[in-house]
KELO-512882 format. One record per residue (C-alpha): x, y, z; residue in three letters; residue number from 1. Coordinates in steps of 0.02 Angstrom, whole numbers, plus 50000, padded with zeros to 5 digits. Each point is the difference from the previous one (the first is absolute). Example, Ala and Ser with C-alpha at 12.3 -4.5 7.8 and 13.67 -1.06 7.14 Angstrom:
BEGIN
      xx      yy      zz    aa     i
   50615   49775   50390   Ala     1
   50069   50172   49967   Ser     2
END
This chain:
BEGIN
      xx      yy      zz    aa     i
   50000   50000   50000   Met     1
   50148   50119   50021   Asp     2
   50031   49983   49814   Glu     3
   49816   50042   49969   Met     4
   50005   50155   50111   Arg     5
   50160   50060   49918   Thr     6
   49923   49984   49827   Phe     7
   49842   50091   50054   Ala     8
   50100   50143   50076   Glu     9
   50104   50020   49842   Arg    10
   49849   49997   49885   Val    11
   49916   50138   50100   Arg    12
   50156   50107   49978   Gly    13
   50011   49980   49810   Leu    14
   49968   50134   49870   Ala    15
   49891   49951   49850   Pro    16
   50080   49972   49828   Ala    17
   49915   50004   49829   Pro    18
   49975   49829   49916   Trp    19
   50020   50002   49812   Glu    20
   49914   49835   49961   His    21
   49829   49920   50027   Glu    22
   49934   50010   50177   Ala    23
   49937   49820   49995   Glu    24
   50174   49941   49951   Leu    25
   50073   50093   50150   Leu    26
   49885   49910   50120   Arg    27
   50041   49832   49921   Gly    28
   50187   50028   50012   Leu    29
   49986   50056   50180   Tyr    30
   49904   49842   50040   Asp    31
   50139   49895   49921   Ala    32
   50133   50096   50096   Gln    33
   49905   49977   50163   Leu    34
   49978   49815   49966   Gly    35
   50186   49978   49968   Ser    36
   50049   50094   50159   Arg    37
   49879   49906   50110   His    38
   50051   49833   49923   Ala    39
   50176   50040   50060   Asp    40
   49940   50043   50174   Leu    41
   49886   49848   50007   Ala    42
   50144   49889   49947   Ala    43
   50100   50059   50150   Arg    44
   49853   49972   50115   Trp    45
   49981   49825   49928   Met    46
   50184   49966   50030   Gln    47
   49980   50054   50181   Ser    48
   49858   49874   50016   Gln    49
   50099   49860   49918   Gly    50
   49881   49996   49851   Thr    51
   50100   50100   49872   Gly    52
   50162   49954   49916   Phe    53
   50051   50147   49889   Tyr    54
   50031   50181   50047   Thr    55
   50093   50080   49855   Ile    56
   49877   50138   49962   Gly    57
   49959   50139   49878   Ser    58
   49986   50144   50124   Ala    59
   50066   50158   49920   Gly    60
   49989   49926   49825   His    61
   49812   50023   49981   Glu    62
   50033   50120   49857   Gly    63
   50014   49847   49888   Asn    64
   49810   50004   49996   Ala    65
   50024   50139   49873   Ala    66
   50103   49885   49889   Val    67
   49860   49871   49999   Ala    68
   49874   50137   49960   Ala    69
   50104   50056   49852   Ala    70
   49995   49825   49925   Leu    71
   49867   49885   49934   Arg    72
   49949   49847   50100   Pro    73
   50055   49892   49852   Thr    74
   50179   50064   50007   Asp    75
   50104   49859   50076   Pro    76
   50085   50051   50162   Ala    77
   50151   49924   50086   Leu    78
   50011   50084   50169   Leu    79
   50119   50008   50147   His    80
   49948   49975   50179   Tyr    81
   49947   50180   50041   Arg    82
   49857   50001   49874   Ser    83
   49848   49992   50114   Gly    84
   49915   50157   49934   Ala    85
   50035   49950   49819   Phe    86
   49921   49831   50032   Tyr    87
   49845   50073   50082   Leu    88
   49979   50130   49863   Thr    89
   50013   49865   49865   Arg    90
   49876   49892   50094   Ala    91
   49875   50145   50005   Ala    92
   50028   50031   49814   Gln    93
   49950   49820   49969   Cys    94
   49846   50012   50111   Gly    95
   50070   49894   50140   Ser    96
   49959   50044   50181   Lys    97
   50115   49865   50068   Asp    98
   50168   50085   49978   Gly    99
   50029   50035   50184   Leu   100
   49945   49826   50046   Arg   101
   50120   49928   49870   Asp   102
   50146   50089   50082   Ile   103
   49957   49945   50176   Leu   104
   49969   49821   49944   Leu   105
   50179   50003   49939   Gly   106
   50061   50067   50167   Val   107
   49907   49858   50087   Ala   108
   50072   49869   49880   Ala   109
   49822   49939   49971   Ala   110
   49967   49870   49867   Thr   111
   49853   50104   49937   Ser   112
   50118   50141   49948   Glu   113
   49963   50014   49813   Pro   114
   50173   49996   49921   Ile   115
   50128   49906   50105   Ala   116
   49879   49902   50107   Gly   117
   50095   50030   50161   Gly   118
   50174   49965   49930   Arg   119
   50061   50179   50010   His   120
   49940   50179   50014   Lys   121
   50006   50069   49823   Val   122
   49905   50130   49900   Phe   123
   49917   49905   49860   Gly   124
   49834   49949   49928   Arg   125
   49963   49931   49829   His   126
   49839   50099   49977   Glu   127
   50095   50161   50036   Leu   128
   50142   49963   49876   Ser   129
   50122   50008   50146   Ile   130
   50132   49865   49981   Ile   131
   50063   49947   50172   Pro   132
   50182   50040   50038   Gln   133
   50105   49973   50153   Thr   134
   50099   50150   49933   Ser   135
   50161   49954   50089   Thr   136
   50119   50141   49954   Ile   137
   49919   50036   49832   Ala   138
   50003   49819   49943   Ser   139
   49835   50027   49911   His   140
   50064   50136   49882   Leu   141
   50072   49881   49869   Pro   142
   49830   49915   49989   Arg   143
   49913   50168   49984   Ala   144
   50116   50041   49855   Met   145
   49957   49831   49925   Gly   146
   49812   50032   50013   Val   147
   50021   50168   49914   Ala   148
   50104   49921   49861   Phe   149
   49873   49860   49977   Ser   150
   49849   50112   49970   Met   151
   50053   50045   49825   Asn   152
   50080   49830   49968   Arg   153
   49835   49910   50032   Ser   154
   49916   50105   49866   Ala   155
   50143   49964   49879   Lys   156
   49980   49814   50027   Leu   157
   49811   50006   49991   Gly   158
   49987   49929   50175   Val   159
   49861   50058   50118   Pro   160
   50066   50110   50139   Ser   161
   49924   50017   50174   Pro   162
   50025   50188   49985   Trp   163
   49915   50127   49887   Pro   164
   50100   50059   49849   Ala   165
   50027   50173   50074   Asp   166
   50037   49942   50177   Ala   167
   50157   50054   50091   Ile   168
   50098   49914   50138   Val   169
   50031   50082   50167   Val   170
   50128   49941   50126   Thr   171
   50047   50080   50165   Ser   172
   50156   49988   50108   Phe   173
   50093   50098   50133   Gly   174
   50144   50121   49986   Asp   175
   50120   49877   50083   Ala   176
   49951   49862   49879   Ser   177
   50031   50117   49854   Ala   178
   50186   49970   50029   Asn   179
   49991   49811   49986   His   180
   50071   49919   49844   Ser   181
   49831   49918   49970   Thr   182
   49917   50170   49984   Ala   183
   50139   50082   49900   Thr   184
   50010   49851   49884   Gly   185
   49813   49996   49968   Ala   186
   49992   50186   49967   Ile   187
   50150   49989   49885   Asn   188
   49917   49856   49905   Ala   189
   49841   50102   49980   Ala   190
   50099   50146   49930   Leu   191
   50102   49884   49890   His   192
   49841   49934   49921   Ala   193
   49920   50171   49984   Ser   194
   50159   50069   49920   Tyr   195
   49978   49873   49861   Gln   196
   49822   50057   49970   Gly   197
   49916   49856   50090   Leu   198
   49843   50047   50098   Pro   199
   50035   50003   50187   Met   200
   49847   50070   50090   Pro   201
   50074   49995   50175   Leu   202
   49967   50124   50140   Leu   203
   50134   49987   50135   Leu   204
   49942   50074   50165   Val   205
   50136   50031   50128   Cys   206
   49920   50037   50168   Glu   207
   50140   50101   50077   Asp   208
   49987   50015   50189   Asn   209
   50185   50037   50016   Gly   210
   50049   49849   50102   Ile   211
   50028   49813   49979   Gly   212
   49962   49922   50170   Ile   213
   50130   50105   50093   Ser   214
   50114   50058   49859   Val   215
   49974   50172   49927   Arg   216
   49983   50027   49814   Thr   217
   50105   50153   49956   Pro   218
   49893   50152   49966   Asp   219
   49969   50019   49814   Gly   220
   50073   49830   49956   Trp   221
   49847   49931   49909   Ile   222
   49988   50154   49890   Arg   223
   50188   49993   49970   Gln   224
   49994   49815   49954   Ala   225
   49843   49999   49894   Tyr   226
   49951   50180   49964   Gly   227
   50106   50019   49845   Gln   228
   50011   49825   49927   Arg   229
   49988   50007   49810   Pro   230
   49839   49921   49944   Gly   231
   49920   50002   50173   Leu   232
   49870   50135   50027   Arg   233
   50011   50058   50181   Tyr   234
   49858   50066   50107   Phe   235
   50007   50061   50179   Asp   236
   49852   50015   50118   Ala   237
   49970   50034   50183   Asp   238
   49912   49845   50065   Gly   239
   49943   50091   50157   Thr   240
   49900   50121   49889   Asp   241
   49859   49897   49922   Leu   242
   49950   50132   49872   Asp   243
   50178   50023   49937   Ala   244
   50033   49813   50001   Ala   245
   49843   49964   49900   Leu   246
   50042   50132   49869   Ser   247
   50178   49939   49977   Met   248
   49954   49816   50002   Ala   249
   49866   50033   49869   Thr   250
   50126   50091   49891   Glu   251
   50125   49858   50018   Ala   252
   49871   49865   49962   Ala   253
   49937   50096   49849   Thr   254
   50178   50018   49934   Phe   255
   50031   49812   50014   Val   256
   49832   49954   49925   Arg   257
   50017   50116   49850   Arg   258
   50183   49974   49963   Asn   259
   50021   49817   50054   Arg   260
   50164   50052   50080   Arg   261
   50061   49981   50179   Pro   262
   49983   50139   50128   Ala   263
   50065   50021   50176   Phe   264
   49890   50080   50133   Leu   265
   50084   50047   50161   Arg   266
   49866   50013   50133   Leu   267
   50070   50090   50152   Arg   268
   49931   49921   50157   Thr   269
   50034   49986   50186   Val   270
   50013   49842   50102   Arg   271
   49889   49997   50153   Leu   272
   49991   49862   50131   Leu   273
   50176   49941   49956   Gly   274
   50056   49866   49880   His   275
   49896   49867   50087   Ala   276
   49924   49964   50169   Gly   277
   50166   49943   50073   Ser   278
   50094   50155   49942   Asp   279
   50053   50123   50136   Val   280
   50029   50159   49901   Glu   281
   50064   50096   50150   Ala   282
   50161   49899   49985   Ala   283
   50048   50087   49839   Tyr   284
   49884   50150   49974   Arg   285
   49988   50156   50106   Ser   286
   49838   50060   50079   Pro   287
   50006   50151   49885   Ala   288
   50009   49891   49845   Glu   289
   49854   49895   50057   Leu   290
   49896   50153   50042   Ala   291
   50037   50077   49831   Ala   292
   49936   49846   49911   Asp   293
   49843   49998   50104   Glu   294
   49962   50177   49943   Glu   295
   50007   49935   49820   Leu   296
   49874   49862   50034   Asp   297
   49907   49977   49833   Pro   298
   49835   49979   50092   Leu   299
   50017   50178   50065   Leu   300
   50039   50060   49824   Gly   301
   49841   49919   49935   Thr   302
   49902   50071   50146   Ala   303
   50047   50175   49941   Arg   304
   49921   49965   49832   Tyr   305
   49845   49930   50081   Leu   306
   49983   50159   50101   Leu   307
   50019   50099   49840   Gly   308
   49863   49894   49919   Ala   309
   49878   50044   50138   Gly   310
   50021   49849   50113   Val   311
   50005   50051   50183   Thr   312
   50138   49953   50120   Ala   313
   49876   49900   50102   Asp   314
   49950   49899   49846   Glu   315
   50182   49968   49956   Ile   316
   50035   49940   50176   Ile   317
   49842   49894   50000   Glu   318
   50053   49916   49838   Leu   319
   50169   49963   50079   Tyr   320
   49919   49927   50156   Glu   321
   49875   49898   49900   Asp   322
   50139   49923   49896   Lys   323
   50098   49961   50158   Arg   324
   49849   49910   50071   Ala   325
   49973   49906   49836   Glu   326
   50181   49943   49993   Ala   327
   49998   49939   50181   Leu   328
   49835   49911   49972   Arg   329
   50069   49909   49848   Ile   330
   50162   49962   50092   Ala   331
   49902   49918   50140   Ala   332
   49898   49900   49874   Glu   333
   50148   49933   49901   Val   334
   50104   49961   50154   Ala   335
   49913   49835   50029   Gly   336
   49988   49941   49821   Leu   337
   50082   49837   49946   Pro   338
   50183   49999   49952   Gln   339
   50100   49872   49904   Leu   340
   50024   49848   50109   Thr   341
   50101   49874   49899   Ser   342
   50157   49996   49895   Ala   343
   49898   49927   49857   Glu   344
   49881   50147   50001   Ala   345
   50140   50128   50007   Val   346
   50094   49921   49855   Ala   347
   49848   49956   49892   Ala   348
   50034   50135   49869   Pro   349
   50178   49932   49978   Leu   350
   49947   49827   49943   Arg   351
   50076   49930   49841   Phe   352
   49891   49994   49844   Pro   353
   49876   49859   49974   Glu   354
   50061   49875   49870   Pro   355
   49834   49995   49908   Asp   356
   49995   50189   49981   Ala   357
   50177   50000   49932   Val   358
   49962   49858   49879   Ala   359
   49849   50091   49929   Glu   360
   50101   50159   49971   Ala   361
   50151   49922   49913   Leu   362
   50052   50093   49843   Pro   363
   49984   49922   49829   Arg   364
   50151   49894   49961   Arg   365
   50083   49957   49835   Thr   366
   50084   49831   50025   Pro   367
   50147   49967   49887   Ser   368
   50117   49854   49967   Ala   369
   50144   50122   49973   Glu   370
   50132   49979   50133   Leu   371
   50025   50159   50101   Leu   372
   50121   50070   50127   Thr   373
   49940   50071   50164   Leu   374
   50014   50177   49931   Ser   375
   49903   49956   49843   Gln   376
   49865   49912   50098   Ser   377
   49975   50149   50117   Ile   378
   49992   50114   49848   Asn   379
   49867   49891   49920   Arg   380
   49901   49995   50162   Ala   381
   50005   50190   50017   Leu   382
   49936   50011   49822   Ser   383
   49856   49882   50041   Asp   384
   49953   50102   50154   Val   385
   50004   50163   49902   Leu   386
   49896   49923   49862   Ala   387
   49872   49927   50122   Ser   388
   49979   50146   50119   Tyr   389
   49980   50174   49923   Pro   390
   50034   50078   50171   Glu   391
   50172   49918   50015   Ala   392
   50157   50108   49991   Met   393
   50186   49958   50005   Val   394
   50118   50137   50058   Phe   395
   50165   50033   50086   Gly   396
   50177   50056   49961   Glu   397
   50054   49954   49822   Asp   398
   49854   49881   49968   Val   399
   49929   50095   49851   Gly   400
   50106   50044   49851   Arg   401
   50151   49901   50059   Lys   402
   49897   49849   50050   Gly   403
   50082   49981   50169   Gly   404
   50181   49979   50053   Val   405
   49988   49814   49959   Tyr   406
   49876   50013   49857   Gly   407
   49855   49927   50098   Val   408
   49876   50133   49941   Thr   409
   50070   50015   49825   Arg   410
   49868   50036   49868   Gly   411
   49858   50030   50122   Leu   412
   49994   50189   49977   Gln   413
   49995   49980   49811   Lys   414
   49860   49872   50014   Ala   415
   49892   50087   50130   Phe   416
   50049   50184   49989   Gly   417
   50084   50122   50120   Pro   418
   49840   50029   50098   Ala   419
   50012   49821   50065   Arg   420
   50186   49964   49998   Val   421
   50106   50147   50052   Phe   422
   50158   50059   50085   Asp   423
   49998   50089   50167   Thr   424
   50118   50113   50091   Leu   425
   50135   49920   50106   Leu   426
   49913   49996   50169   Asp   427
   49936   49838   50072   Glu   428
   49884   50087   50124   Gln   429
   49915   50089   49856   Ser   430
   49991   49843   49893   Ile   431
   49909   49909   50139   Leu   432
   49895   50153   50042   Gly   433
   49945   50011   49819   Leu   434
   49951   49816   50010   Ala   435
   49905   50027   50163   Leu   436
   49903   50144   49926   Gly   437
   49965   49905   49840   Ala   438
   49938   49848   50093   Gly   439
   49877   50096   50106   Val   440
   49940   50088   49842   Ser   441
   49945   49842   49911   Gly   442
   50159   49961   49903   Leu   443
   50113   49847   50010   Leu   444
   50178   50061   50025   Pro   445
   50149   49886   49968   Met   446
   50147   50108   50054   Pro   447
   50179   49943   49988   Glu   448
   50138   50032   50127   Ile   449
   50160   49982   49902   Gln   450
   50099   49909   50136   Tyr   451
   49950   49926   50167   Leu   452
   50124   50112   50091   Ala   453
   49908   50151   49933   Tyr   454
   49838   49946   50084   Leu   455
   50073   50039   50170   His   456
   49987   50185   49958   Asn   457
   49812   49983   49997   Ala   458
   49951   49855   50112   Glu   459
   49871   50098   50099   Asp   460
   49898   50027   49843   Gln   461
   49972   49811   50003   Leu   462
   49991   49971   50187   Arg   463
   49914   50157   50060   Gly   464
   49892   50044   49850   Glu   465
   49971   49859   49875   Ala   466
   49975   49856   50121   Ala   467
   49905   50101   50129   Ser   468
   49863   50078   49893   Leu   469
   49881   49852   50004   Lys   470
   50038   49980   50186   Phe   471
   49954   50180   50040   Phe   472
   49847   50003   49885   Ser   473
   49926   49827   50030   Gln   474
   50032   49968   49814   Glu   475
   49892   50146   49946   Gln   476
   50157   50064   49917   Tyr   477
   50138   49898   49920   Ala   478
   50155   50037   49899   Asn   479
   50027   49849   49888   Pro   480
   50179   49988   49941   Met   481
   50125   49878   49926   Val   482
   50170   50067   50048   Leu   483
   50138   49923   49896   Arg   484
   50175   50004   50074   Ile   485
   50160   49936   49922   Ala   486
   50104   49924   50138   Gly   487
   50105   49866   50083   Tyr   488
   50182   49965   49961   Gly   489
   50114   49903   49882   Tyr   490
   50012   50127   49860   Gln   491
   50156   49972   49898   Lys   492
   50107   50150   49956   Gly   493
   49885   50125   50085   Phe   494
   50009   49985   50186   Gly   495
   50002   50092   50162   Gly   496
   49870   50029   50131   His   497
   49879   50109   49903   Phe   498
   49986   49877   49856   His   499
   50009   49840   50102   Asn   500
   49886   50015   50150   Asp   501
   49922   49856   50095   Asp   502
   49917   50099   50142   Ala   503
   49814   49960   49996   Ile   504
   49967   49991   50186   Gly   505
   49912   50168   49993   Val   506
   49875   49928   49876   Leu   507
   49963   49843   50098   Arg   508
   49955   50107   50150   Asp   509
   49860   50095   49911   Val   510
   49829   49923   50037   Pro   511
   49883   49963   49856   Gly   512
   50115   50016   49851   Ile   513
   50033   49856   49880   Val   514
   50184   49966   49961   Ile   515
   50033   49904   49840   Ala   516
   50174   49931   49964   Ser   517
   50001   49908   49834   Pro   518
   50148   49902   49936   Ser   519
   49945   49909   49842   Arg   520
   49936   50094   49846   Pro   521
   49831   49913   49996   Asp   522
   49972   50028   50185   Asp   523
   50050   50182   49981   Ala   524
   49863   50033   49872   Ala   525
   49865   49903   50091   Ala   526
   50043   50081   50167   Met   527
   49996   50174   49923   Leu   528
   49828   49959   49931   His   529
   49945   49947   50174   Ala   530
   50066   50161   50079   Cys   531
   49910   50107   49872   Ala   532
   49839   49902   50023   Ala   533
   50013   50017   50190   Ala   534
   50024   50187   49982   Ala   535
   49851   50016   49885   Arg   536
   49882   49887   50097   Ser   537
   50051   50034   50179   Ser   538
   50101   50161   50004   Gly   539
   50155   49900   50048   Thr   540
   50173   50077   50013   Val   541
   50127   49878   49928   Ser   542
   50188   50014   49998   Val   543
   50071   49901   49854   Tyr   544
   50185   49963   50024   Leu   545
   50095   49964   49839   Glu   546
   50170   49913   50015   Pro   547
   50115   50101   49889   Ile   548
   50127   49861   49980   Ala   549
   49865   49888   49924   Leu   550
   49927   50127   49878   Tyr   551
   50096   49934   49850   His   552
   50055   49828   50063   Arg   553
   49972   49862   49873   Arg   554
   50091   49849   50071   Asp   555
   49976   49900   50159   Leu   556
   50124   49856   50011   Tyr   557
   50122   50021   49855   Asp   558
   50045   50136   49878   Asp   559
   49881   49996   49854   Gly   560
   49870   49884   50078   Asp   561
   49869   50139   50000   Glu   562
   49914   49915   50147   Arg   563
   49955   50167   50081   Trp   564
   49892   50053   49853   Leu   565
   49814   49960   50005   Thr   566
   49847   50026   49891   Pro   567
   49880   50139   50046   Tyr   568
   49882   49924   50128   Pro   569
   49818   49957   49977   Glu   570
   49960   49947   50178   Asp   571
   49988   50126   50143   Pro   572
   50105   49995   50158   Val   573
   49893   50025   50156   Pro   574
   50064   50125   50126   Ile   575
   50084   49910   50145   Gly   576
   50038   49836   49912   Arg   577
   50175   49931   49973   Gly   578
   50075   49889   49865   Arg   579
   50086   49833   50033   Thr   580
   50140   49927   49895   Tyr   581
   50044   49816   50013   Gly   582
   49938   49857   50109   Asp   583
   50148   49967   50115   Gly   584
   49957   49932   50170   Thr   585
   50159   50044   50095   Gly   586
   50005   50190   50008   Leu   587
   49893   50150   49954   Thr   588
   50093   50157   49949   Ile   589
   49886   50151   50024   Val   590
   50054   50150   49899   Thr   591
   49947   50141   49882   Phe   592
   50071   50121   49872   Gly   593
   50182   49968   49953   Asn   594
   50001   49857   50125   Gly   595
   49887   49896   49886   Val   596
   50123   49965   49857   Pro   597
   50142   49978   50126   Met   598
   49898   49874   50100   Ser   599
   49945   49908   49843   Leu   600
   50180   49976   49950   Arg   601
   50039   49936   50174   Val   602
   49852   49880   49989   Ala   603
   50070   49932   49837   Ala   604
   50161   49952   50091   Arg   605
   49932   49945   50168   Val   606
   49880   49851   49998   Pro   607
   49836   50008   50096   Gly   608
   49975   50189   49991   Val   609
   49841   50090   49950   Arg   610
   49987   50189   49983   Val   611
   49856   50112   50052   Leu   612
   49997   50171   49919   Asp   613
   49898   50108   50118   Leu   614
   49958   50123   49861   Arg   615
   49900   50107   50123   Trp   616
   50085   50077   50152   Leu   617
   49835   50070   50064   Ala   618
   49891   49907   50022   Pro   619
   50120   49855   50019   Leu   620
   49940   49837   49920   Pro   621
   49973   49919   50170   Val   622
   49903   49850   49935   Glu   623
   50134   49957   49872   Asp   624
   50140   50033   50124   Leu   625
   49929   49882   50130   Leu   626
   49962   49865   49873   Arg   627
   50173   50001   49924   Glu   628
   50086   50011   50169   Ala   629
   49904   49853   50072   Asn   630
   50033   49890   49848   Ile   631
   50187   50002   50032   Thr   632
   50016   50045   50184   Gly   633
   50151   50106   49957   Arg   634
   49992   50182   49945   Val   635
   50139   50113   49939   Leu   636
   49951   50181   49969   Val   637
   50111   50076   49865   Ala   638
   49973   50186   50023   Asp   639
   50091   50131   49897   Glu   640
   49944   50138   50118   Thr   641
   50095   50039   50159   Arg   642
   50011   49888   50150   Arg   643
   49926   50135   50114   Ser   644
   49829   50057   49945   Gly   645
   49999   49887   49847   Gly   646
   49867   49886   49930   Val   647
   50070   49844   50083   Ser   648
   49950   50064   50172   Glu   649
   49818   50003   49946   Gly   650
   50010   49829   49918   Val   651
   50075   49916   50152   Leu   652
   49877   50085   50117   Ala   653
   49855   49944   49892   Thr   654
   50057   49819   50004   Leu   655
   50023   50003   50189   Ile   656
   49834   50089   50029   Asp   657
   49911   49863   49902   His   658
   50078   49859   50100   Gly   659
   50136   49941   49881   Tyr   660
   50121   49891   50098   Thr   661
   50124   49946   49867   Gly   662
   50177   50061   49974   Arg   663
   50029   50182   49951   Leu   664
   50145   50102   49933   Ala   665
   50024   50158   49900   Arg   666
   50131   50081   49892   Val   667
   49989   50185   49962   Thr   668
   50096   50150   49939   Ser   669
   50113   50085   50125   Tyr   670
   49943   50148   50106   Asp   671
   50088   50124   49887   Ser   672
   49974   50120   49858   Tyr   673
   50050   49928   49832   Val   674
   50173   50062   49946   Pro   675
   50070   50025   49826   Leu   676
   50083   49865   49898   Gly   677
   50046   49824   50052   Ala   678
   49984   50046   50184   Ala   679
   49811   49989   49978   Ala   680
   50016   49811   49993   His   681
   50068   50003   50177   Glu   682
   49838   50066   50073   Val   683
   49865   49933   49883   Leu   684
   49921   49829   50015   Leu   685
   50094   49878   49888   Ser   686
   49960   49836   49914   Glu   687
   50148   49922   50090   His   688
   49929   50051   50169   Thr   689
   49830   49926   49956   Ile   690
   50077   49836   49945   Glu   691
   50110   49985   50154   Lys   692
   49853   50029   50117   Ala   693
   49890   49879   49902   Ala   694
   50128   49860   50014   Arg   695
   50021   50032   50186   Glu   696
   49813   49988   50030   Leu   697
   49988   49840   49899   Leu   698
   50143   49923   50096   Ser   699
END
């Protein structure tokens, strides 16, 4: 109640100000601002009662209601975590009276919360065209860039888009996050595209409160960093002044909509109530600083306009008190609602695709008796996917005109055109962000990361954005993707860490993604078909790992035998099923990738050995693994990834978890980066090592 009395006293001391827009709009925006403020206060009350679990609020940022008012409710929005007033304004635009309840359901982690279902507190709702984002240090900006890029691309491809033709994308972030490489990379990528004449209808809204948790942003830094960027129209508005913010936001949105070019809107704000409920601002801010921000409270700024529009101080205070009562009433109601109560329920949106759905969505295939290399087979499969799905696109560094560093995409741009097969700038975060935006916009992106080592520059776009979207939206949103990555070791004449990388532990740790690791040419094509079908039918994110050293391999046992060439496949390969070679009863070698031909050569020399190619590293082919292990009672895992964090750890754990009691051993690559030249053979898994371990197990 002290907060209530303070607000009332301040309102009574305000001077009226003239409002330049519609009076009804003013009342609506004030209602949204009040709802946002009281949601923050209610969240802290809920926390004190043990019924609320999120207290990062929007207090002081309520000027973002003006940004929502300047846009259309069909403009997709990717928002950061101080967007309460934007959310409530958008909800009102769409005729929803449940916006405040939505927010507090999220605070309560209630399963009835409409977007994440109690998994997290996010701003998102499908009916409002608000795509949920955790917005960790601007991680959503690459996706926002990708959505903006995809609007025009959908029309070019004749593919229905979820957004109107003249829609624009809005994304918001803080002044501290504006310094993160994710933000700077996404903005650079947007300007890079726009510079080439590509439509990029992206409104970047930096809500600048001058502080990132406890660290000050230098005065004037945002203007210095973004105010004079070539190709980026810059707007500046006072977010504590609703009239000025609405005018400038409208001007910015109009510019983006008419010109289909990016714009940057700096919305000056203040941060009230601290960073979050646990934040003690007095530890790093002076009383004078805190008092100065309180005088700039955007609710007081809006109250001045209400006074100027003929609303009395008593009415303004009554509206404030009524909204406070409404928020506390809703908070009490949602506090007792059911929450997620099982691991299965929490992880339900992360389940792997259903086999029947994948089978029904498989692309048309053109079987051929011609013998193909791995590279040729992948190329043919990409061609089939592009021919079958008009929404499919292949893109990345050097994939277009050049046809890829190893020729894997050769001829595809000529066959399908530069709108569907194209080169990107050299930035893995932006490549994945483009794919994320394309996927959520109804397209089927098949981006390429040129080398596995390059993925590590952009891992959070997979972990934090791609894999999490269905989790945070209960599958209302998905970003289907087939991410092709050239990787592993054993390249001849072109070595070193960045071109021979076997570190895939970061992928195996991401819940919900499919990891394909083909070895044979026919498997490679069939598995790529399966990944594309899973993306199309189930919104699946697949990582498709291509062993560089096998791209052009022709022989298996002897020079000239051409035993590593295969016809183009007719039969599909189900996700999560392995492939067995041989019928030995003494030992099962479990392997994948480059380990397959090495293990097959060992099996040819060592009697009683069968080989299981896992093919899929997630989900692992558990049924096949257990069957082949129990047939022989001896298992050797031949793993070309590292001993620590490698695939073998998961294989051994799976066997033990399922009650396997036979003998076990593993051989792996060394815990090391891959050096240049012949020294690489000292740290990589070798055929000799596999054979030695196999003979020891059999003895």
